[in-house]
N, C-alpha and C positions, 0 to 999 in steps of 0.2 A: 522928285525921283521916288520910285517905289522902294519899300523896305527890302533889303537883301535877305538871303536865307539866314535863319537863326543859327548862331554858333551852338555847338553841342552843350556847353554849360548853360546857355539861355534856355535851350530846349528841355534840359533836365529840370531846371528851376520851374519852367512853365508847367511841366507834368506834375511836379510836387505841389505847386500852388493850386492846380485844378483839383487834385485829389483832396487837398485840405479844404478847399472851398465847397466842394460837393458834400462834404461830411461836417459842415458847420454844426457845432453843438454836439457832435458825436465824439466818443473817445478816439484817440489816434488809432488808425488802422494798423493791425499787426500783420506780419508776414515776412516773406523773403524768398530768395532763390533756394531751391531744394534739388536733390537728385544728383545727377551726374557731375563729376569733378572735371571741369575743363582743364585745370592745371595738370592733372594726371595725363590726360590724353595728349597735352601739348609737350610732354617730356620728349616725344619723338622729334621735336624740332630743335632740341638741344644736343650738344655733343655727348657721347657715351661717358659715363663716369670713369675716372682713371683708376679708381680703386679695384683691386682684384675681388672676384666674387667671394662672399663670406662662406658659402656652402655650395656643394654640388649635389644634385638629386637626379635620380634616374627613374624611368618608367618605360613600358613597352610603347605607349602612345602618348604624345603631348597634344592636348586640345587648347588652342589659343582663342579665347572668347567664350563667355558664358551666357550668350543670348540664347534664343530658342534653338538655333541650329546646333550650337555647342552642347546644350543640355540634351538635345535629341541624340546626338552622336554618343555622348557619355552614357545615356540610357541603353543604347544598343550595345556598346562595348561591355558595360556591366553585366548585361544579360548573357553575353558570350563568355564571361569570365576572363576578359582581357584586362590587364593592368594598365591604368591610365592616370594622368593628372590633367585637370582642367584649370587653366590659369585665367582668372577674370580680373579685369581692371578695377571694377567697383567693389564695394563692400557687400553687395548683394547681387546674385546672378539674376538673369532675366532680360538684360538688354532693354529693348523698347517695350518690353512687357513687365515693367516693374510697377510697384504700387506704393501707396502712401496712406497716412492716417491723419485726420484732423478732427479734433473734438470727439475722439473715440470712434469716428466713422471712417471706414475704409474708402479709398478713392483711387483712381488710376493715375499713373504718371505718363502713360503712353497708350499702347493698344488696349482697347476696351471691350472687344467682342470677338466671337468666332462664329462664322456662318456654319450651319450644319454641313458636314463634309459631303461632297458629291460622290459619284460612282468611281472617280479616279483617285480620290484622296485616301488610299488604303491605309497608309501609315497613321494619318490623323484619326481615322475611324477606329483603328486598333487601340490607339491611346485613349480615346474616349470610353471605349469598352473597359479597358484596364482600370481606369479611374472611377468606374461606376457611374459615369454620366450617360451611358448608353447600354442597352441590352436588347437581346432578340426575343420577340414574343410573337408567336403564330406567324413566323416567317417574315416579320418586318422589324425594323429598328425603332425602338421606343426610347425617347430621351427623358432625362430627369426633369420633370415639370418645374422644379424649383430653380433650375439653372437656365431654362428657356426664358427669353425676355418676356416679361409680363406685359400685358396689353393695358393701355395703348402704347405702341412701340415708337411711332414717329409722328411729328407734326411740323407744319411750316407756318411761320407768321407772314401773312400775305394780305395786303390791302387792309391793314388795321385789325385783323383777327386771325386766330389760329385755325388751320385746316388740317385734316387728317392726311398723313402721308407727306412725302417731300416733293412730289411733282407739283409744280404750280397749277392751280385750277385753270383750265382752258376757258378764256373769256370770249374768244371769237372762233368762228368756224375755221379760219386759216390756221390758228394754233392747233385745233383738234386734228386737222388734216396732217400737219407736220408731225404730231405725235404718232399718228397711225403710220405715216411714211417711215419714221425712224424705227418703229416696232417691226415693220416689214424688213427693213435693212438688217436688224439684229437677227431676225429669223433666218435670213439668207446666210448670215455669218455663222450661225449655229450649224447650218447644213455643211458649211465649208469645214468646220471642225475647230472647236476651242475646248480646252479642258483646264482644270486646276487640280494638280500641278500642271503648268503649261507644257512641260516636256512630254506629257502623255497625249498631246494633240498632234495631228499631222503638221508638217511644215511644207507648204507648197509654194509655187511661184505666186499664187494669189495672196498667201499670207505675207510673203516677202514684199509684194507691191504695197500692201497696207502698212508694213513696217517702215517703208522707205519715205513716207509722207507724214506730216503732222495731222492730228485728228481734226483741227479746225479747218484746214484746207480741204480735207476729205468731205467734211460736212457741207462746206460751201459748194463743192462740186456736185453734191447731191441736191442742192437747192434747199438745204436745211438751215435756214437763217432766222427762224422765229426767236425773238428775244427771250421768251420764257423757256423754251427748249434749250437754247444755248446756255442760259444761266445754269439750268439744272445739270447739263452735261459737264460744264466747267466745275460745278460743285462736286460731281461724282469723281472727276479726274483728280481734283485737289484732295478729296477724301482718301482715295486709294493710292495716289501716285505723288501727291505733294505739289503738283503743278497743273496748270490749266490746259485746255484742249489745244492751245497754240504751241505748247511745249512737248506734249506726249505724242507718241505715234498713233496713227489710225488703228493699228493692230491693238494697241493698249486700250484705246477708247472703246473699241468693240468688245475686247476681251472682258472688260469690266462687267458687261451684261451677258455676253454669249457663253462665258464659262460658268455662269451661275444660273440666274433666274430669268434671263431674257429682259425685255422691256415691255411693259404693259400700259397702254393708254388708259385714261380714267374710265372709259366706257366698258373696258374688258372686265366684266364682273366675275369671270371664271378664275381670274388670277388670284393667287394667295400670296400674302406678304411673306417675304423670305424670313424663315425662322433663324434666330441666332441665339447662341449661348452667351450669357454675360453674367458678371459678378460685380459687386460694389467696387472692388479693387481692380476691375478689368482683367486682362489676361495674366496679371500677376498671380491669380488663383492657379492657373495652369503652370506657370513658371516655377512657383514655389513647390508644387508637387513633383515636378521633374527634378528639382534641386535637392529636396529633402533626403532621398535615399543615397546620395553620393558620398556623404560623410567627408572624410579627410581628403578624398580624391578631388574635391572642389576646393581650390586655393583662391580665395577672394583677396582683393587688395593687392594684386600683382600686376604691375604695369610692365608689359612686355616691351622691351626696347629694341631687340634685334633677334633675328632668326637666321642662322647660317646652316645651309645644307652641306654636310660633308660626305665623304665616300661611304662611310659605314653608319653614320648617325646624324641626327639633327641636333644642333646646339641652340638653346634659347637663353638669352639673358633677360632677367626680369628683376624689377625693383620692388622689394617688399615695402609697401607703404607704411605698415605698422612699425617695423623695426628700422626703416630707412637704410636698408642694406641691399646689396646686389646679390642675386642668386644665379647659378648656372643650372639649367635643366637639360638632360640628355635623353634621347630616345631614338630608336630606329625609324620611327615615323612621326609625322606631325600633321595635325589638322588645323587649317586656318579657318576658324569660324568667326571671322571678323568681316566687316564691310571690305569689299575688294580694294577700295581706296586705301584703307589702313594696311591691308595685307601687302600692298605694293611698297609701302614705306617700311614695313617690318623686315621683309626678306632682303637679305644682303645682295643676292643676285636673283631678282624676280624672273620667273619664266617669261618667255617672249610674249605669250598670250596675255599675261597680266600687264606687261608694259604697253602692249597695243591697246588694251582697254582703257588706259589712262586718257586717251583722246576722246572717248565716248562717255565715260561715267560722269553723271551729274547727280547731285544730292540736294534734297530739299530740307531746309531747317524748319523746325516746328517749335511752337510754344504751347504748353499745356498749363492752363491756369485753374487751380482748384480754389473755389470760393466757399468758405464755410459760412452758412447762414444760420441765424438764431431760430428761424421759422421758415416754413415752406413759402415760396413765392405766391403772391396773390394770383387768382385766376383771372384771365382776360376773356374777352369774347371768343366764342368758337370752341374748337376741340379741347378736350380735357388734357391736363398735364400728362406728358409722355416721357418716355426714357430719353429719346433723342429729339432735340428741339432746335430748329434752324430758322434763321431770319432770311426771307427772300431778298435778293439783291446784295447780300453781304459778301464781303471777301473772306470773312471768317467761316468756320465750319459748324458753328452752333455749340451747344453744350449738351451733356448727358447728366441726368440726375442720379448721383451715386446711390441714393436711398430708394430708387424706384423698385429695386428688387427686394426691398425689405417687406416683411409680412406684417408689419405693424398696421393696425386698422385705422390709424389717424395720421394726418399730416403733421409734420414737426420739423425739428432741425435737420438740415441736409447739407450736402456738398454738391455744388454744381461744377462740373469739369468742362471747361471751355477749351476748344481746340482751334489753333491757327496754323495753317501751312503758309509759310512766308516765302516770298521771292528770294532768290539766291543773294541778291545784293543786300539783303537785310541781315545776313548771317553775322557780320561784324558788329552791327549795332545790337543784335540780340545777345551776343556773347559778352559784349562790353557794357551793355545797357544798364540803366538805373532801374531798380525794382519799381519805384513809384511811377516812373514814366510808363513802363509797360503795363503796370496795373491800371493806370488811368485809361490806356488804350483799350484794354479788355472791358473795363466798366462802361466806357463810352459806347461800346458795341452792344452791351446788354441793357443799358438803361431804357432804350425805347421799348423793349419787351417787358421790363419790370421796373417801372418808375420808383418803386419802393425799395429798390435794391440796397441803396446806401444805408438806409435805416436798419436793414436786416443783417448787414454784413459784419462779420466778426474778424475774419482773417483771410488773406490771400497768399497762397504759396504757388510760386511760378517754377515750372520745369522747362529748361531750354535744351533743345536737341540741335546741335550744330549740323549734323549730317544724318537726319532722322530716316530718310527714305531715299532709295535709289529711284530716279526718275526714268521711266522707259522712253527715252528720247528716240526719234527716228533712227533706225539702223542698229539699235542696241540688241533687241531680242533676237534678230537673225545673225548677229555677229559670230563669225567662226571662232573668234578668240573666246567668246563667252562659252560656246559649246565645248571648246578644248579644256576649259577649267573644270568642267564637270567630271573629267577623268583625272586620275592621279598624274602628277607632274614630278616624276622621280620619287623622292621620299615624301613629297608634300601632297596633301589632299585638301580640297577646298569645300567648305560647307557654309552656305549663307544664302539668304533669299535673293541677294544680288545676282546669283547665278540664273535666276528667272527674269531678271531685268526690272523687277519691282519688289516691294516689301510687304508681304502679308504672312500671317502665321503659317498657313498651309504650305507655302513654298519653303519657308525657313525650316519647318519641322521635317519635311520630306528630304531636304538637302542634307540635314544632319543624319537622318536614318540611312540615306544612301552612302554617305561617307563611312559610317560604321560597317555597312555591308561590304564595302570595298576592303576594309581592313580585316575582315574575318576570313577573306579568301586565302 
């Protein structure tokens, strides 16, 4: 008889043994889990404390959630002189845009870049100008060269060597033909109308038809079945949406390209690589600059347990993690700047639209692994070391070099930030998992790219996101319930990238700005 599946204890022991074996003769590897506190978030699953609140506080507006949307809303209210309090679960605001440090080097815990805003992203453009990242010169926008991703930007490990860009090199005429065919399909979609933020694009029966089917089925119907193209499109979907083409809608798969830079086959020499802004700590650079001016209005370490909408005001019960006491917050209005899944659990009587969305919402768990290296990885054949480095055929999303933006003139110690979007069934094992086991999985993925990795490695810090990204499953973007939540629901306003059906900075920041605008009226 064959061996049955390993028990959890055996699997963890195997992971630890592999990690020790690969580092024979090396000091024990340091590291651990960092970042978000699952215990705080899981307070929602336990009964409310029986003790009376130790203190009651008031403001004109309560913002629940200090991610990008909550910070954007706070910035808008502060500019308008409106009194508010922002309650954030963690000890640092930023949500999926928080950062970390290892060996004195900054690195990201989540989102790590921002594409240059397009013509519809007015709010993001205004922010970049206000932060000094952009300015007008001779009628055009000029960006701070220090913050633009340095070249080379991207490379792909394919057939034993590195190649520039992430699109696999076409080895046959059949592959080249399908690249051209998909490029034509994206051009047609761009004429149909796509934008970022997505709400500024039209919504027609043609959009609804794309939203009703998954992207993989749509590609198959177009005869787009080349293995290299399909791997690349799966990679793109996992990168932006946390799920592959079989899970996201055809609208989402096309939106990835049609709302930005299109799709350009390798022979299109006129195409320019999309410019992005990035920092060693990723988008934490932006989040911290949004949070810094808020002062005492930003209340971190507050786990919101319940929100009750009354006739004249909104009552929020929050647990102060530092003092381990219960607080009551009162305000005429409240902004739910949390994932819609969390909002549905916080609100005592959720709006009908929010209850309806519970049938559609799906979230992708993520793992971000930061690897501190004593020296830069050795160069392999092909393209030079880049900021974003991906292995063809991998289910992982590759890694970014946190020191790529450094202006030092020599290679040296660095941090590699490796990203994994994980299937939903792995959420439980991620949240309950052993650090050594997950570290070994990450290293096994990277060793074929860098065989010397174990010799250089000093520390591995892992960040787990149980509900990192909203997956734009078929039917979500065109949902009437989603559209309803973009408008005030009684005394409640909603502000989160979930309102777009997927999770990126542009959508999150715009949603927060729009909630602030509603509250100014």
